[in-house]
N, C-alpha and C positions, 0 to 999 in steps of 0.2 A: 368391413371393418367397424368396430366399434363407435356408435354414436356417442359415448360419453364424454364429459368433457374432461381436455387432456391437458395435462402438464407435461411438456416436452425438453428433457434435457439434451443440451445440445452443445458441441464443442466440436471444431475441425482441427485442434491442437490436442486436447486431451481427450482419454477415455473416462467418460462418467459413469462407467457403468457399475462401479463400486457405491456409485450413490444411490442406486435407485432402489435397495431395501431400506434406506432410512427415509426416502421421500414417500414410500408406500405405505409405511409405518405411520409417518405425519399426517397422510393423506386419509388414511383410515381413522384417524382420533381426531382430526380438525377438520376435513372437508370430505366426507363421506360421500363417495359416488364419483370422487375426482380418479382418472386413471391418470398413472405414470409411465412415460414411455420414453425411448431412448432415440434420438436420432441416428440414422435416418430411417428407424422403422416405420415412422409416420412421415409421408412423402410431404413435399412443399404443396401448398394449397388446401391442406386440410382443415376443413372448417371447424372440428370439432377440438384443435389446439389453441385454450384459452389464455395457458402462461407458457412461457418459454424462460425454462433456466438454464442460463448459458455462460460460457466461458469463450469467449472469440468464436462465436456462431457466426455461419458463412453469411457474407456480406448480401443483404437482398433477401434472404429468407424471411425475417419477420414480416416484410411487406406482401409476401404471397401468402399469410395466414390471416383469412378475413375475420375470424372471431376471435381475435387475440385480444386480450385486456389487460396483460400484464408484461413486462420483460423484466426479468431479475438475473442482475448480477450474482453469480456465487461467490464473488469475492469482494472484498471490501472498495475495490476501485470499479469505475462504469465506465472507463473510459473505451474500454474492447466493446461496448454496446454503442456509443455515441460515434464511434468511428464510421457507422453505415449511415452513410448520405440519404438511403430511402427509407431511412426508420419511420414506421408510421406515426403522424402528429397525434398527439392525443392519449397516447398508450404510456400510461404511467411506466418509468424505469426506477425500480429499487436497488440496492446495494446490502450486504452485509453490514449490521452494526450490531458487535456481541462484547459482552464485558470482557469475557476469558480470553477472545483474541486482543483486545486489548491490553488486559494484563501480561499477555503473554510477548507483545511486543514492548512493553516497559520491561520485563525480564533482561530482552534481546540488547535493547538499547543501555540498559543500567551496565550489563557486562562489555557492551564497545566503551562506553564511557570510562569505566574502570580498567578496560584493558588499556587504555591510555595515560588516565589519570594516575595509576600505580607504575607506569613504565614497561609493562609488559610487552610493548611493541619494540623497545630497546633489548630487553631481555630475551626476547626470541631470535631478533638480531644477531647478539652476542655469541646463543649458544653453539652454533656451527663452528665458530673460532675458539669456543671451550675458554671463553672469556669469564670471569667470576667479577662483576662489578654491579652493586647495587644500586639503581636509578635514584635520584633523589625522591624522596617521599615527601608530602605537603596533606593537609588537611583539605578533606573535599570542599570546603568553603572557600578555599583559594583558586580553584579550578570553574571556570565559567562556562557553562552548557548551553547552548541557543538551540531551542526546538523551532523547526519551521513547521506550522501547519498544527492549528490547535482545535483539531477537530473533537470527537470524543476519545479517538487514541491519541493525538497528540497531547490533550490536557491530561490523559492517565499517564504517559511517559512524562511529561513537566512535573506532575505531583510526585512520580516516585523518583526522580530524581532531585528533586525538592527534598522529600523525605530523607534521601540520604545522606543530604548536609551540603548537596552541591549549590552554587551560586546560579540560577535556572534563569533565563531570557525565552521569550517565546515571541515568535512573530507570526501574523497571519494577514490575510488579506482586510479583516475586517477587526476593529478593536475587541478584543476578548478580556475577560478578568479572571484569573486565577490566583488564589490565594497562595502567597509565598513564591511567585512567581512572578517579575518583572516583563511586561507585555508590550509589543510595540505592533504597529499596523501601517499597512499600505506602502507603496514602492516610496515613498517620501523618507520613510524610517527604515528601509531596509539596511542602508549603507552604516547607519548607527548602531541598529542590532548587530549586525556582522562585526564590527569594528573589533572591539575587545574581546572575542570570544575564543577560549581555547579549544573547545570543541563544538562542532556544528553537525546537526543531526537534521536529515530532511524527510517529513512525513508528508508534504505535500501532495495532494493528487494531480493526475497528470490533467491540464488545460492547456489552452491556449495561451495562458500568458505564464504557465509554469514549464513547457516545453523548451528546453535548451537555456533554463534559466542559470543552471549551474557551469558558467561561461569564462572565459578569461578574465573579464571584467569582474564577475562575481568572485572569482578565487583571488584577484587583486586587492579586494575590500577585505579579507582576512588577516588576521594578524599572522606573522609570517611564522611558520610552523605549526599552526594550527592544525586538527585533525578533522575530518569529514566523514560522516556517517550518513550512507544513502540506505532508505529502506522506503521509501516513498515509489518513484518510477525510473527505470534506467534511461527514458528520454528526457528526463529532466537535464541530464548531466552531459555535457559536450566534451565526450573522451581525449581526443587529442590534447584539449586545454587540461583536462586535468592531470592527465600525465606530463604534461608541461611541466605543471605547477609541483608535482611530487619533483621533477627531476629537477628542480631550480631550486628546491625548498622551503618555497612557498608554501606548500602542502608538507607537514611532517608527517602524515600518513591517511590512509583512508579504509574505511571497510564498506565495501559495495555488497548489498544482498539482492538488487534488482538489476536489470541488464534490458535493454532494449530487444534484443532477440534472445530466449531462453528456450532448452538450457544453453549455457555458454560454452561454446566449443571446444574441444579440448585442444585445439592448435591456437586458440585466443592469445594475443600478448597479455593479457591483463592476469593469467595466471603466473606468470612469471615476472610480475612487476616489482622491483623491490619498493618495500612498505607500503602495500597493499593489500588487503586481506580480502579474498573472493566467499561469500557464504552461498549456498545454493538455495535462495529464495524460501528463507527458513524461519526468517524474524518471527513470524506468527502465522497460525492457520485457525481456523474454525472448523468444531467437529462435524462430522457429517449431519449428527441430529440436530445440532443447534440451527445449520444451514437450511434444514429440510424443514423445521418447523418455522421459522420466518417466513420462507419463501411460500410453503402450504397455506398458512395462516395469512398471508397476504391476498394469496389467490383468492381465499374464503373470503374475504372482505371485498374485492372487486367483482365476486360473482355476487355479493349481495348487494351492489350498489355502493359500498363504502370506498372510501381514497386508502390506498396501502400505508401502513405504518414508516415502511423504511422508503419513500419515495424520494428520489434527488432532484433538484432544481438544473433541468437540462442547459439553461442558460450557464449556470456555473461550473457544469461538469461534476458535480458532488452535491 
């Protein structure tokens, strides 16, 4: 086996083979001499592996790679990396940060917000019954939309919604300032943030603080009939509580793009739940080329003794 430093593409849930050409091209341009391999063609314990580009890598695998200098998530979230209790200490973990991906997310959330703001959810419910009734129409400024999570992606979404004329509120763990957006921070302000909203969007990362956050108590804090859009992580939502909130009308509707187990099984009851729209984790994605250039670029930096640009704070989880 070649002794060349190796970047290993690895997932136990998805076939990452289609990403290999983009990573090889990025390696040729940004880190000459870096070999790109696909798990499991490189065995556990291989000393030449310096970087792991992963999506749900097998637990315990990083600890078997003695030369590992970087663990990179190929997505915007890194919780699938941090779930490994044996993750080597001192090895930086990175995630994808991409302006194009943020713009794609903003497009999706704008569509979902308009779906409720313009009453398209009601129109969709009327169609099977042949009902011709125009829902009430009102200016965007009269609809309050809240964005939970104001990182690079959440801030882009909030600015997009504000630019469209919505009254936008944003909530994050720590104080943020975004022009045209009223911001809130911390657990103490969460209730005040949620109370007046017509539509609430979750773009939060999955952490110990956000797992199960959207539960019965959380839904009870919303204005009756508010809509919920989840583009964060499925594990943030307690599904029985969401279904109950929909059934009794506390929630007027929900759009879910992320789920604890994906793909959502065909027999799952969410497919047939009234006033709930399922989309197949399509809100936004990064191109293979942009993903490869970020991860290979960070690999070149750590090999040169520099810190990677896109490292997360392990303690925070993002």
